N, C-alpha and C positions, 0 to 999 in steps of 0.2 A: 603605567604599563598598559599597552593595548591588549584587548582580549582577542584571542584567536576565534574568529567567527566560524571556523570549520571544526572546532572542538565539540564533540558530543559527550555529554555526561550520561553514561549509561545508568539506568535505574533498574536495580534488581528487585522485582516484585513477583513472587510466584503467583500464578493464576491457576487455580485448580491443581492439576498434576503437572502443569507446564511451568518450567522455570526458565523463562527467556530473559535476555538482557534487551531492554527497549531503549530506543534513542531519545525518548522524552517521556515526561510524566503524562502527557496527553495520550501517547500511544499505550502506555501502561494502563491508564484508566479506561481507554477504549477496549483493550484486551479483557479487562475485568468485566466490562459491559457485555462483550460478546460471549464470554463464558457464562454469564448470568442468563443471556438469551438462549444459550445452548441448554442450560438446565431447565428452562421453561419449555423447551421443545420448539422454539420459534426458528432456530437455525439447526442444520444438521451438524456442521462442523466449521471450524475456522483454522487458518494457518497464518503464521507470521513470517513475512518476507520469504515466501517459498517459490515465487515465480519470477523469473527474469525475462523481460521482454526486450527483443532486439528489433530495431527499425531498419534492418539491412536485408537484402535479398538472399544472402548466403548464410550457411550455418555459422554460428559464432566460433571464435577460436577455441581450440581445445585447451582446457586448463587441467592442472594436476588433480584437483578435487572439485567436483561440482556438487554443491549441496542443494541447489535449486533446480526446479524444472525450467526448461528453456523453451521459449516461444519466439519465433521470428516470423516476419511477414515479407512478401515480395511487393515492394512499392509499385512496380509496373502494373500489377493486376488491379490496383486501386486507382490507377491513373496519376500516381504521384512519382516524383523523382526521389532518388536517395538523398540522404542527409549529407550535406557538404561540410558542415561544421557543427560543433556542439555535441551534446551527448547522443550516443547511438544506442544506449541501453537504459532500461528503467526497471527498478525493483519496487513494486507497490507494497505498501505496508501489510495489508491483510487480504487474504483470499477467503471469501465467505461462501458457504453452501447454504443459500437461503431455502427454507422449507417450501414456501408456496411458489417460488420462482426459480429461474436459472441461477447458477453460481455467478458471483461477481467479485469485484475488488473494491477495497476501501483505502483511500489515502488520507492520512491524518496530517493536517498542516496547521501549525500555529499562525504562521504568517506566510501569505502567498506572494512571493516575490516574482520578478520577471522570469527568472530561470525556471522556477517551479511551474509558472503558467505555461511556458513554452513546452516543458516536458509533458504536462497533462494534456495540452493541445495535441502533441504528437501521438500520445496514447489514443486519444479519441479519433484522430485521423487514420492512423495506421492499423488500429484494431477496432473498427466501427461496430462490431457485433457484441462487444462485451459491456457489461454493466459496471460503471465506474462511479462511485460515490466519493465526493471530497468533503471531509469533515474539517471545517475551519475552527478558529477560536470562538466565533459566535455560536456555531452549532454545539461545540463542547460545553459552553456556558449553559445553553438551553438544556442539553442533556444532563448536565450536573444538577440543574434545578429540578428536573423531572424525576430522576432516579438516583440522585446523590446519596440519599439516606437508605436506599433499598439495596443497591449493589454493594456486595462485601468488598 
């Protein structure tokens, strides 16, 4: 039987007072790391999948319930054309308020395939002023070695 590659196993792991359902163990572990950094005072706060970015010049269609903040851009102001095919929206994993610097976003990826590379490239082109950190499997292994026994 072929495995459905679009099936996400949600992992329930409460982090502090936050009980989110994460799409992977890596996201769950990174959330625990962010909560640990918050306890140390290195970050002010973090949120999981709270911002939806649109790559279109008009406001997104109205939905019945909108749980995320919405940000869109006008491609013409950046000298870009609109997107003719592919994804026109992106929800990044974490929005983080870094203490010494401006707020930014973190995307946790176990494997960076072509579709994910295109999406992250669009975020960088259409929203050039934001801080975007991509945490891959290599970075997660390094982070696990450094703080694996410390982070609860």
